[in-house]
BAFI-3210 file (N, C-alpha, C; in Angstrom, 3 decimals, decimal comma, padded with zeros to 6 digits):
// residues 116
n [1|2|3|4|5|6|7|8|9|10|11|12|13|14|15|16|17|18|19|20|21|22|23|24|25|26|27|28|29|30|31|32|33|34|35|36|37|38|39|40|41|42|43|44|45|46|47|48|49|50|51|52|53|54|55|56|57|58|59|60|61|62|63|64|65|66|67|68|69|70|71|72|73|74|75|76|77|78|79|80|81|82|83|84|85|86|87|88|89|90|91|92|93|94|95|96|97|98|99|100|101|102|103|104|105|106|107|108|109|110|111|112|113|114|115|116]
n.u [000,847|000,594|001,800|001,127|001,585|-001,170|-002,749|-004,522|-006,855|-009,326|-008,715|-007,045|-008,940|-010,628|-008,815|-008,290|-010,800|-010,946|-008,851|-009,960|-012,018|-010,500|-009,112|-006,543|-004,674|-002,152|-001,723|-003,778|-002,922|-000,469|-001,333|-002,583|-002,567|000,128|-000,501|-003,014|-003,194|-004,089|-002,658|-003,019|-005,190|-008,282|-009,259|-011,973|-015,087|-016,230|-018,628|-019,086|-019,690|-018,599|-020,318|-020,241|-019,011|-019,761|-018,669|-019,451|-018,656|-015,733|-013,588|-011,182|-009,382|-007,007|-003,689|-002,752|-004,727|-007,799|-011,229|-013,337|-016,471|-018,369|-020,324|-020,461|-021,504|-022,559|-022,971|-023,771|-023,838|-026,254|-027,604|-028,228|-026,178|-025,162|-022,569|-021,973|-019,832|-017,710|-014,534|-011,272|-008,266|-004,716|-001,856|001,493|004,839|004,283|002,633|-000,544|-002,571|-004,941|-006,681|-008,848|-012,410|-015,883|-019,002|-021,891|-024,246|-025,200|-025,421|-024,433|-023,532|-022,820|-020,670|-019,203|-016,382|-015,230|-014,662|-012,029]
n.v [-001,178|002,170|004,851|007,952|011,263|012,686|015,703|017,045|016,751|015,695|014,279|012,338|011,056|009,924|008,170|006,456|005,301|003,815|002,076|000,649|-000,690|-002,348|-003,840|-002,967|-003,005|-002,238|000,285|001,732|001,709|003,051|005,614|006,497|008,472|008,395|008,784|007,748|005,395|002,010|-001,168|-003,223|-004,140|-005,652|-007,558|-006,883|-008,283|-011,495|-011,445|-008,738|-005,847|-002,907|-000,039|002,636|006,033|009,130|012,307|014,794|017,204|019,195|020,656|022,996|023,795|025,142|025,476|022,935|021,287|019,571|018,653|016,029|015,302|012,457|009,928|006,526|003,760|000,398|-003,176|-006,001|-009,352|-009,121|-007,149|-003,747|-000,919|002,180|004,452|007,309|009,850|012,281|012,981|013,585|015,146|015,580|017,431|016,663|017,465|018,005|015,914|014,384|012,873|010,537|011,061|010,658|010,103|011,147|009,580|010,382|009,166|005,921|003,502|001,050|-002,206|-005,089|-006,529|-004,812|-002,741|000,501|002,955|004,856]
n.w [000,000|-000,887|000,950|001,512|002,886|004,436|003,466|005,092|007,873|007,053|004,699|005,807|007,426|005,464|004,244|006,350|006,722|004,345|004,900|007,052|005,691|004,044|005,880|006,652|009,005|009,983|008,802|010,020|012,709|012,394|011,769|013,989|016,843|019,156|021,855|022,295|020,939|020,429|021,434|019,624|016,865|015,931|013,078|010,724|011,678|010,589|007,985|007,993|006,146|004,775|003,732|002,980|003,301|004,691|004,896|007,030|008,163|008,318|010,431|011,155|013,908|014,453|013,042|013,658|014,751|014,343|013,624|012,440|011,345|010,734|009,020|008,918|007,104|007,510|007,121|008,909|008,855|007,418|008,810|009,031|009,895|011,392|011,990|013,663|014,192|015,781|015,142|016,495|015,462|015,235|014,223|013,905|013,468|010,796|010,037|010,019|012,577|013,861|016,875|018,834|019,328|019,523|019,865|018,036|017,451|018,426|016,571|015,621|014,498|016,522|015,516|013,950|013,578|014,693|012,266|012,465]
ca.u [000,000|001,314|001,441|001,481|001,119|-002,434|-002,583|-005,431|-007,514|-010,385|-008,075|-006,627|-010,158|-011,060|-007,857|-008,479|-012,007|-010,543|-008,036|-010,884|-012,699|-009,530|-008,416|-005,138|-004,512|-000,888|-001,925|-004,600|-002,066|000,533|-001,947|-003,236|-001,628|000,737|-001,100|-004,279|-003,115|-004,138|-001,533|-003,360|-006,570|-008,850|-009,833|-013,431|-015,747|-016,797|-019,986|-019,174|-019,444|-018,691|-021,143|-019,968|-018,595|-020,214|-018,040|-020,438|-018,016|-014,295|-013,325|-009,790|-009,327|-005,795|-002,846|-002,393|-005,847|-009,005|-012,233|-014,068|-017,716|-018,662|-021,235|-020,032|-022,568|-022,088|-023,944|-023,153|-024,750|-027,544|-028,187|-027,657|-025,700|-024,559|-021,695|-021,890|-018,782|-016,865|-013,170|-010,261|-006,992|-003,634|-000,727|002,810|005,924|003,704|001,862|-001,808|-002,862|-006,218|-006,499|-009,998|-013,669|-017,111|-020,153|-023,084|-025,292|-024,623|-026,286|-023,577|-023,721|-021,816|-019,512|-018,510|-015,453|-015,371|-013,655|-011,516]
ca.v [000,000|003,433|005,652|009,354|012,069|013,378|017,149|017,574|015,721|015,036|013,300|011,219|010,326|009,122|007,074|005,504|004,536|002,825|001,069|-000,219|-001,548|-003,310|-004,476|-002,532|-002,687|-001,533|001,693|002,333|001,939|004,064|006,943|006,722|009,190|007,509|008,975|007,013|004,224|000,696|-002,056|-003,969|-004,046|-006,880|-007,366|-006,871|-009,555|-012,144|-011,002|-007,281|-005,174|-001,452|000,400|003,997|007,066|010,493|013,310|015,864|018,481|019,209|021,934|023,154|024,730|025,923|024,780|021,578|020,579|019,564|017,622|015,562|014,599|011,531|008,800|005,336|002,766|-000,980|-004,256|-007,157|-010,497|-008,665|-006,101|-002,432|-000,128|003,482|004,992|008,765|010,223|013,460|012,528|014,621|014,908|016,499|017,378|016,759|017,406|018,032|014,697|014,284|011,635|010,389|011,037|009,961|010,615|011,039|009,106|011,214|008,147|004,584|002,617|000,120|-003,606|-005,586|-007,061|-003,788|-001,871|001,910|003,460|006,077]
ca.w [000,000|-000,959|002,123|001,377|004,003|004,182|003,597|006,109|008,683|006,284|003,817|006,658|007,809|004,313|004,040|007,444|006,406|003,332|005,583|007,784|004,716|003,519|007,006|006,679|010,423|010,176|008,453|011,069|013,878|012,034|011,684|015,283|017,711|020,159|023,181|022,399|020,055|021,082|021,141|018,412|016,393|015,383|011,742|010,656|011,979|009,400|007,692|008,001|004,870|004,865|002,610|002,542|004,250|004,421|005,757|007,207|008,480|008,615|011,085|011,584|015,029|014,195|012,065|014,073|015,381|013,519|013,859|011,262|011,650|009,641|009,195|008,175|007,047|007,358|007,257|009,566|008,738|006,916|009,655|008,725|011,034|011,094|013,025|013,518|015,144|015,591|015,442|016,705|014,800|015,568|013,290|014,545|012,484|009,462|009,759|010,745|013,291|014,558|018,331|019,410|018,803|020,309|019,105|017,992|017,529|018,577|015,793|014,890|014,862|017,463|014,808|013,162|014,301|014,368|011,338|013,060]
c.u [000,890|000,859|001,980|000,963|-000,157|-002,240|-003,477|-006,133|-008,607|-009,813|-007,607|-007,843|-010,610|-010,115|-007,991|-009,752|-011,675|-009,722|-008,910|-011,563|-011,781|-008,778|-006,917|-004,813|-003,222|-001,014|-002,747|-003,769|-001,033|-000,034|-002,730|-002,211|-001,145|000,103|-002,387|-004,286|-003,209|-002,923|-001,783|-004,818|-007,007|-009,371|-011,362|-013,981|-016,263|-018,248|-020,167|-018,844|-019,640|-019,342|-020,873|-019,630|-019,143|-019,508|-018,998|-019,799|-016,546|-014,001|-011,887|-009,747|-008,132|-004,945|-002,632|-003,509|-007,089|-009,966|-012,887|-015,301|-018,058|-019,745|-020,711|-021,164|-021,965|-023,262|-023,185|-024,170|-026,166|-028,191|-027,464|-027,245|-025,124|-023,703|-021,537|-020,941|-018,175|-015,478|-012,236|-008,939|-005,986|-002,531|000,557|003,875|005,376|002,832|000,615|-001,981|-004,279|-005,914|-007,614|-011,269|-014,811|-018,233|-021,262|-024,298|-024,596|-025,548|-025,442|-023,842|-022,586|-020,563|-018,710|-017,596|-015,712|-014,299|-013,146|-010,433]
c.v [001,238|004,309|007,061|010,106|012,798|014,876|017,768|016,413|014,989|013,976|012,094|010,392|009,420|007,934|006,023|004,682|003,444|001,710|000,126|-001,192|-002,678|-004,082|-004,185|-002,061|-001,930|-000,050|002,397|002,637|003,028|005,474|007,299|007,383|008,289|007,637|008,176|005,714|002,926|-000,137|-002,813|-003,718|-005,399|-006,598|-007,312|-008,255|-010,173|-011,694|-009,504|-006,739|-003,679|-000,943|001,822|004,928|008,402|011,412|014,489|017,216|018,261|020,593|021,961|024,210|025,671|025,109|023,304|020,774|020,693|018,490|017,271|014,821|013,718|010,536|007,673|004,312|001,382|-001,943|-005,422|-008,288|-010,058|-007,548|-004,777|-001,709|001,183|003,884|006,472|009,256|011,565|013,059|013,715|014,187|015,963|016,334|017,599|016,571|017,285|016,845|014,645|012,897|011,688|010,324|010,217|010,555|010,407|010,572|010,143|010,303|006,806|003,590|001,626|-001,295|-004,050|-006,065|-006,027|-002,964|-000,437|002,318|004,803|006,673]
c.w [000,000|000,198|001,981|002,588|003,610|004,389|004,662|006,815|007,904|005,349|004,617|007,078|006,687|004,088|005,136|007,242|005,387|003,965|006,412|006,838|004,261|004,605|006,994|008,099|010,707|009,875|009,529|012,309|013,603|012,047|012,947|016,196|018,843|021,544|023,379|021,591|020,850|020,685|019,842|018,059|015,868|013,978|011,818|010,972|010,682|009,210|007,715|006,624|005,082|003,596|002,152|003,684|003,778|005,410|005,831|007,487|008,787|009,170|011,556|012,688|014,902|013,227|012,386|014,736|014,504|014,005|012,526|011,760|010,458|010,039|008,316|008,252|006,846|007,450|007,874|009,584|008,371|007,700|009,409|010,004|010,526|012,286|012,735|014,605|014,772|016,082|015,592|016,081|015,238|014,525|014,075|013,482|011,064|009,111|010,635|011,361|013,851|016,053|018,987|018,827|019,769|019,400|019,166|018,100|017,686|017,896|015,013|015,355|015,770|016,747|014,060|014,055|013,893|013,374|011,804|012,219]
res [m|l|r|l|m|a|p|d|a|q|t|l|m|r|s|r|y|s|a|f|v|l|d|e|l|g|y|l|l|d|t|w|h|s|s|t|r|p|v|s|l|e|p|n|a|p|g|t|k|w|l|g|l|e|v|r|q|h|t|r|q|d|d|d|h|a|t|v|e|f|v|a|r|s|r|h|n|g|r|a|a|r|l|h|e|v|s|r|f|v|r|e|d|g|r|w|f|y|v|d|g|d|f|v|e|k|e|r|s|a|g|a|r|r|p|q]
***
């Protein structure tokens, strides 16, 4: 996988969603800020299909901090789910990282991971 530096938090959010769809766990960990990064991630549960990403808002607080509000749709074993989150991002040494996020709605299936 080609790994270019995202020019902004929204671009990083979109690339991380793609990584979730493709189970690119290494990329997800590489783009997760060290202060909140988990030790490991689990692949998508069998029967999970990601259906799309809608970025609703990208807000830059300053040169190095931004939020991205998004809705990710999925289906797990035939059951539809939506994940609505506002994610926080930070830029260090010119590189954007995912920090954490707050759920706006909790409508995801038990088998679907959060695309952060």
